[in-house]
N, C-alpha and C positions, 0 to 999 in steps of 0.2 A: 612490464612484468615478464619475467622469464618463464619458459615452459616448465622448469622445475617447480615453480610456485603455482602452476594451474591447478593441480589436484587440491592443493591446500585452499586455494580460492574457491573452488567449487564446493568443498566440504563446508567452509565457513558460510558461504552464501546459502547453503541448505540447512544450516543449523538454526533452529528457532531460538529466538531471544528467551522469552519465558515459555513454559509449557502452557499451551491453551487447551481448554476443553472443547470439544467438538459440538458446540451449542449454537442454537438460533441467535442468541445474544452476541456471541463472538462474530458471526457471519454479519449480523446487523451493524456492529461496531466497525468492521472492516468496510462493509458497504457504505457506511456514512462517511468514512474516510475518502472512498473513492468518489462519492457524490460531491464532497467538499472540494476535493482536488480538481474535479472536472468542471467546477463552477467558476474558474478563474475568468476574469475580464479579458475578452480578446483583445483589448487595447493595451494590455499589460505587456512588459517587455519580453521578447522572445525567450530569453533565458529563464525568466520566471514561468512563462507557459510551458516550456520543456520540463522544468523541474516538477511542476504540477502533473504533467502527463506521466512522468515517471512514477510519481507518488500514486496516482491512480492505478497505474498498471501493477505496481508493487502490491497494493492492498487487494486487487482482483486476483493476483497470483497467490496471495495468502489463502484466500478463500478456495481456489481451485486445488491448491496444495493439500488442504484438509479434505476436500471432497471433489475429485476430479469430474463428477457428474453434476456438480452444482449448476443450477439453472439461473444464471445472473438476471436475465431478462424477465423470467417468471417472478424472481425475488423482488426485483425493482417493481413490477406490476402489482404484486400482492401487497407491498409495503409502500407504495407511491406516496401516500399522505405523510407518513413518518419521515420518509427520506427527503421529500420536498420541504418539510418544515424544520430541517436541521439549522441550527446556528453555525453558519459556514465559518465564521471567525473562530468560534470555540472549537469546532471540529478540526480545523486547520492547526490550531495551537496543540490540540491533543495528539493529533496524528503524525505531525512533523517530529515528535520526540523519537518515536520508534524508527521512523524512516530515516531521520538524522543519524541514529546510532548505527544503523545498518550501513549507511553511505560512509561513515567515519571508518567502520571495520574494513570495508572494502578498499577505501583509499590507503589504508596503512599497508595493504598487501603490495602495493606498487613500490615501496621504497623504504 
């Protein structure tokens, strides 16, 4: 990527896909994505582990982007039962859609 494309890349990375309400439901949805991505089997290929780590960071970043003072640890502790009961496969399927679209948009910037 050339330096002349850097401002455009930063603008696109900061642009939300759909407009999201600042609700507890949205935080819960994003935190479920973070939990699902973080539950990858340590025996998985490193490339897959790295992708899931990026996805977990992406969703935590969305939460912090909406509310920089968000207490991730407190939220996880308060909602532990619901977050531990997620259907990981279903959440991964749901979450990779948005994550994939963001990745594709950023990939197009390079060439």
